[in-house]
N, C-alpha and C positions, 0 to 999 in steps of 0.2 A: 504493500500500500504506500509506504514512504517513497519507493522508487517511482510509483505512478504520480504521486504529488510533485516530486522533483521534476519529473519529465514534463508535467503540465506547466509548472512554473517556468521551465526552460523555454517551452513553446511560446508562452505568453510574452516573456522577455524578448525572444527572437522576433516575434511578430511586431512588438512595439518598436524595436530598433529598425526593422525593415520599413515599417510604416513611416517613421520619422525621416529615414534616409530618402525614400522614394518621393515623399511629399514635401521635403525641404526645398524651399526656393530662397536662394540667397539674395542679398541686396543687388547682386549683379543682374538679376532678371526682373526686378520689381519696379523699374522705371516706367514713366508715362511718356508717350510720344504720339505725334500726329504727322510726322514726316520721316523719311528714310534717307540715309546717307549712302551714296555710291562713290567709293573711292577707286577711280580707275587707275590702272597701272600707268606709271610714267614712261614705260618703254614702248607704249603703243603710239602710233602716228596720230596726228591731229585728224587726218581723214578718217581713220578707223574709229576714233573717238566720236566724231560727228555722226558717222553711220550708226553706231551703237545708240547714241542719244536719240536719233530720229526713229530708230526701230523700237526703242523702249516707249517713246511717246505714242507711236501708232498701236503697238500691241497692248499696252496697259492703260491707254487713255490718260496719260499724265504728262506734265511738262517739266522735264529736268531743267534745273537752273543752278547757276553758281550761287553759293550762299552770300559771298561778298567778293570784292575785287581781289582779295588775297587768296581766294580758293582756286583760282585758275591755274596757278603754278603747281598746285598739288593735284589737279584733276578731281577735285571734290565737288560733287553735284548733289542736290537734294530734290526729292519729289514728295508730294503729299501722299500719305499712305497709312496703312494699318497693318496689324500682324499678318493678315491674310496675304496682302500684297508683298510683304517682306518675304514670306515663304516662297511665293511665286518667283520673285526676283532672284532669290538664292538658288532656285532650281533651274533658272532659265539659262540659255546659251550665253547670255551677256555676262554672267557671273565670271566666266573665264577671263574676261577683259578687266576685271576689278581685283584690287587687293582685298577688299572686304565690302560687304553690304550689311548695314546694321542700322538699328533704330537711331534716330536723331533725338535722343532723350531731352526732356525738358528739365533743367535745373532751375532752382529759384532761391530767393532769400528764405532761410529757415523761418518758420512762423515766429513772430516776436512777441514778447510780453507787452504789458501795458506801457505806454509812454508817459513821461512826466515833463512838462514844460516849465521853464523858469521865466518870470516876467522881466521886462526891461529894467525894472528897478534894481534887480540883483546884478546887472552888468557893471555898475559902477560902485556897488557897495563894498566898502573896505579898501578901495584902491589906494587911497591916500595913506593908509596905515601900513602898507606893505613896504618892507625894506628891499631896496634894489640890490640884493646880494646875489652872488653867482649861483648858489645852490638852491635858492628859494625864489622862484619867479614872482613877479609882481602882478600876474594875472589875477583879477579880483575873485574869481571863482575857483582858483586852484585848490583851496582848502576843501572843496566839495568833491574833488577827484580822489576819493579813497583808494581807487584802483591804482593810481600812480604811487601813492604812499606804500601800498601793499607790495609792489614789486621793487621797492627801493630805487626809484628812478633818479632821485637826487644824487645818490652815490655814483650812478652810471654817468650822469652829466659831468662829474668831475673828470672823467676820461674823454668823453666824446658826446657830440649831439647829432652825429650821423652825417656830417658834411661830406659831400662827394658821392653819396650813395643814392641810387634811384629806386624807388618802390613803386611798382605797378599795382594799381588798385583795379582789379577786374570785378566790376560791380554794375551799379545802375548809373554810373558816371559820377563826376565830381563838379560841383558848382563852387566857385570861389566866393564863399560868403565872407563877411567882414573879417572873421578871425582866421581866414586863409589868405588874406590879401598879401601878407608878408611871406607866405610860404612859396618856395620855389617850385615851379611846374615845368615839365617838358612836354613835348607834343604827344598827344594820345590819339585815340580813334574811337569812333562810334560804330560798332559792328552791327547794331540793331538797324540803324538808318543808313549805314554806309557813307558816313560823312566824317570830317575831321573834328566836328563839334561834339565833344563828349560831355556836354552839360548834363547834370542830374535832374530828372523829372520825378524822382521818388523820395529822395532824402537819405536813403540808406547808404549809398556810396560816399556821400559827403561826410556823413557821420563817421564812417570807417576811416576815411582819409584824415579826419580830424584827430582821431586817436593816434595815428601814426605821426602826423607832422603839423598839427594846428599851431599857428604862430604862438610863440612863447616869449614871455618877458616883454610884452607890448602894452601893458597896463589895460588890457581888455580881455574879457571873457575867460577862457580856459587855456590849457596848455596841451602840447603834443609831446610824444616820447622822443622821437628822432626828428626834432623840429627844424634841423638844418639840412635834412635830406630833401630830395626832390620827388614829387609825386607825378606819376604817369597815369592819367585817367583813361581807362579803357571801358567803354560802355558795352556790356553784353546782355544786360537785363533791361526789359522795357519798363514802362511806367508802373505796371503791376508787380514788378519784381521777378519776372520769369524770362528765361532765355534758353536757347538750345546749346547742346554741346558743340555743334559745328562752330558757332560764334565764339564760344569760350575757348575751344582748341586753337582757333586762329588768333585769338587775343593772346594766348600764352606764347605762341610762336612770334607774334609781333613784339611782345615785350622782350623776348630773348634776343631778337634780331636788332632791337633798337636801344640796347644798353641798360635794360633793367637788371638790377642786382637782386632784387627780392620781388616776389609776386604774392599778393594777398588775394585770396578768394573766399569771401564770406558768403558763400552760396553752396548749394548742394542738392542732392536727390538720390534716387535709386537708379540703377542701370549702369552696368559697366560698358565702356565705350572704347574701342580700339583707337579711334582717332584722337581722343583726348589723352589716353594713356601714352601714345606715341609723342604727343605734343609736350607732355610733362617730362618724358624721358629726354626729348630734344632740348628743352630748357635746362634740365639738370645737367646734361652734358656740357652746356655752355656756361655752367657755373652759377646758375640762378637758384636761389633758395625759394622753394614753393611752399606756402603756408595756406591751410584751408580749415574752415570751420567744421567741427565734427558733426553738427546737427542738433536740432532742438526737440527731438521726439522722444527723448529719454530711453532710447533703444540701446541694446547691448551690441554695439558695433557702430563705427563712424560711417557717415554717408560718403558718397563720392562727391567731389574729387579727393576729399581727405583720405579716402580708403586706398587710393592708388599708391604703388611704390614711389618713393622719392617725394611724396607730398607729406608735409608735417601736419598731422591731424591735431587740432586743439580743442580740448574740452573746457568747460567753464565752471568757475566757482563764484560764490557770492561774497559779500563783505564779511560774513562770518567765517570765511575760509572753508566752508563745506561745499561739496558738489552742488551745483545749481540743479534744482529739481527737473528742469527741462533738458539738461545736457545729455547727449549721447556719451557712451563710455565703451570700454572694452577694446576689441580689435580695431586698429587704425588710429588709436589715440597715442601720440608721442609725448605730449606735455599739456599742462592745464594753465589757464590764465584767467584774470578777472573778467567775468562776463555779466555780472550783476544779477540781482534778484529783486523781489518785491521790497526787500529790506534796504536796497541801495542799487541804483542803476548807474550806467556809464554815461557821463555827461559830456556832450560836445555840441558845437554849433553846427546846424545844418539848415536846409530849406524846410519850410513848414509844409508838410504833406497836404494840409487842408487849404493852404494858400500859397501856391508855388512861387509867387512873386515876393514873398517875405522870408526872412531868416528867423530862426528861433533856437534857443538853447534847449536841447531835448535829452532826456535820459532814456536810454534803451537798454534792454537786456537780451542776451542770447550768446551762442557761440560765435555769432557774427561779430560781436563786440570783443570776444576773447581773442580771436585770431589776429586782429591788427596789433594787439599788444606784443604778440610773438614776432610778427613781421617787423615791427619797429625795433625790437631788441635785436633781431637778426641784422637789421640795418646798422645798428650800433656796433655789433660784432664785426660786420664787414668793414666798417669805417676804421677798425683797429688793425686791418690787414689780413684777416682770415677770409679767404675768398672761396675755398672749396666748400660746396654746400654740405657735404658729409661732415666736414670739420665744424661748420657752423652748428649743425644739429648736435654734434658731440659736445660742443661748448654749452649749448642750451640744456642738454640733458645732465651733464656733469654739474652744472651750477644750480640746477633746480633744487628747491627745498623739498626734500624727500618726505613722503607720506607713508608711514608704516601701516601694515595691515590693509593694504589697498588691493584686496583679493580680486575685485571685479575690474581693476584697472580704470578707476574713475579719473586718476590724475596722470596717467602715463609715467614719465620719469619723475614727476613731481610738479610743484608750483613754480611758475616763472619767477626768476630772480634777476632783474636787470643789472643791479650792481655787481653781483657775483659773476654774471656772465661776461660783462665788459672787463672786469678785472682779470678774469681767466684769459679772455681774448687778448688782453694787453701784453700777456707773456709771449705772444707770438704762437708758433706752432705748438700743438699739444705735446709736451715732453713727459718723460717718466717723472721728473720732479713735480710737474703740474699735477699729474695723476696722483702722486704720493701726497701732495698738499690737499687735493680733493678728498682722498681717503681719510687723512687726518682731520680735516675740517668737518667731515660728516660722521666722524666717530668710528669708522671701520677699523682703524688700527688701535682703538681703545679697547682693551680686554673686557671692560665692563659692558661695552656695546654688544659683544658676542655673548657674554654671559646673560645679558638681558633678553636675548632672543632676537637680535636684529637679523637682517638679511633673510626674510621669510622664515624666521624661527629655525634656522639651520641646526643649531646645537640641540634644542629640544627634540627635533625630529630624529637626529642621530641617536640621542639617548633613548628615545622610544623604541627604535629598532634594536639597539644593543640590549636594552632592558628586556625586551620580549624573548630574545635568544638566551639571555641569562636565566630567565624564569624557566624556559624550556629545558635548559641544561640542568638546572636544579631539580626539576621534576623527573628528568631522565635518570638521575642518580638513584632515586627511590623506586621508580617504575620504568625499568629499561625498555626502550623502544627504538625503532629504526627511524632515522631522519628520512623524510619524504618531501616531495614538492608540494603535496597538499598541506602538510604541516607548515612549511616555510611560507606558502601563500597566505595561510591564515595569520601567521605572525606579522607579515607585512601589512595585510589588509586591516588587521585590528590595531596595529600600532601607529603607522605613519601613512599608509597608502603610498602611491607613487607621487609624493608631494611635489616633485620637480615639474610635473605636468601642469600645475596650476597657473604658471606664468606663460604658458605657450598659447599663442594666438595664430591660428592658421587662416590665411586669407579667405574671407567671405564664408567661413564655416562657423556654426554656433560654438561658443566656448564652453557651454555647460558640460558636455561629455568629458572634457579635460579636467574640469573642476571636480566632477564625480570621481574619475579615476585617480585624481591627485589628492583625494581626501581619504582619511582613515574612516572606519565604520563609525566611531563616535562623532566624527565631524559631518556625517551625511545629513544630520538634522538641521544644519545651519549653513551648509556649503553653498547652496543655490542662492540664498539671500546674501551671501558674502559677509555675514556678521561674525563676530568673535565668540560670544557666549555659546557654550555647548547646549544642545537640546538634551534635557535629562532623560528622555526616553531612549535616545541612542547612546548617550554617554553613561551607561549603566549596565547592569547584569542582564537586562531584558533581552537584548539581541543574542548574546551567547546562549541563554535559556532556549530561545526559539530555535537556534541552529542545532543545539544538542537534541531537542525534541525531534527534529527532522532527520538528523544525520547519525545519531548515536548507533543505530542498528546497522549502519553500513561500515564495514571494516576499513574501507579505503577513505571515504569522505569524512568519517568520524574525526580524522586527524586535522582536517580543515577547521572543524568546529572547535577542537581543542586548541589549535594554534591561534584561532581568532580570539578565543577567550583569554589566552595568555597575552596576545597583542593588545587587546583592549585594557587588560590589567596594567600593562606597562604604560600605555597612552594616558590613562587616567591618573596613574601615580605621578608621571612627569608633569602632566597638566596641573596637578594640585600644587606643584612647586612653582612653575613658570607662569601659568596663566589660568588661575582657578575661577574662571567666569562661567556660570551655569544659569540658564534661564530660571527665574524664580528664587534663586539662592544668592544672587549678587556675585561678588568676587572676594568675599571675606572668609571668615572661619567656617560659616555654614557651607559654602561651596567647597572649600577644601575638605571638610569632613565628608560631604556627600561623595566626592571623587575618591577619597582614600577608602571609604567603606566599600564602595562598589568595586574598586580595584582588588581588594582582599577577597570579596565574594567571587569575582571572576576567576581569580587564581584558585580559590577553593573549588569552584565548579570544574575547572580543568583537571584538578587533582582527583576529584571524584570520578570523572570520566576515564582518566588514565588508570585509576585503581580498579574500576569496573572491568576494564580491558584485561588487566593483569589477573584478576580473579577468574575471568572467563576462560583464560588460557591455561589455568592450573587445575 
């Protein structure tokens, strides 16, 4: 009967796994589109190209057209279409003349939180009281920019303000509002209307550009992070905040070809696109740092383009330092930055979305607001002479303020730290001495750091595994048995799990299977939520009792149950010392007592099971 129950459980688990695998649709296939991209090979003649375009128009009753004037050199055409036409085109004879045929996905501004406007009365308030010192700008509303104080921007300004660096803002365009009058601009482009006028008709792009380089120390308004850098406005999103990947991809190439050092993309959506992926790779090869917003849907995984390789995905946190409730997290997030929340928004001057002819100081929240913080600091790093985008990312990650117990990767490498990043960049190329200094400053070479369980609790995990084997060895002295893989599997599953898998993020795949495999049995009750306190139903003798009831009659699998019981005993004992947090018990004496008692009970249960085996063989 037990074998039948186990067989049924196996079938249920296998069916669940297959169902999830077959029905899983990654973000790569979840985008929306109403047009299709045809990227014709560049080695075909213009005559052949024209023949194919005419034949497509006649056969499918569509009108292929260039997306903009820059598309011609790449032979990229678009046609109106849906998934049915996409399938037909991919199966047609014309597909042989193309590099790829794919959806022209629509990306857009991530949905924003509520806005907050400040009246004109605040624009001059306190201006006379400001001291015109180097580190503290006299912009009257600088004290409202909690986000700048959070990333230690004043310390970064002691080293550089971004002079000589160009930041391309790929967005809704940029309008030179009053507080951008002193900001330096270079020629951009409007890919929506195919003109050189990249003025903003939404307000989003201007707000983003303000965080990067709004005029500073001009006795007006607010400040910008890299305020001596140059802005390249590239309009790819229309008045509603939506645009196609064809326009965005061309804007990326335009930026790379026209001297941009950093690209900021506070936009996103679902749908992987080869054209954009190649554009990002092209810009990266030319030394451009690409930064993108992770998305505002609170999903486990960043949106595109933040999800692409070589794009730095940025999540958001609020003024309290906690992950913003809207921010995406997990795979694709490299670093976090201030994005605002209801408790405090990101303030910059932009155009009034309700009255396009006027300017307003507006507070917004979103990963759209977090990304330009990283772009601006990347500009500061580049201004200090580090040009390779991989090295810029390394500086950003090494200098970030680390967040312990970030199991769901809310913060990536940590929270943006402008001062530390610029000071690290000021040392020039990353050397062993710089890395040693980083280790020292972050406590990694402090013995107490390791004893306290830093670096994903490496020491406690090792002790859990070693402890489980010591308990098994102790039991074997009194009840001799042969080591087996079932016993070892139980010891690992009960004590530590494959804990190193928790930090693995595979492109566009759900991360929860890795979290489950990387968790010990006592952690299964809280691993999906990513919380620290143990669930008392899993971190107790209950699971070993259930396993014993199911497996005790099987001579082979019985040792898995025994090993699991010993592993859990070790896990609970070590946890009672290092991290005694249990739901309903807190993390004090009551929690320690609960864990120790259940550890003793688990060992006692394993002893009874081994003793039962010994009696059965004599």
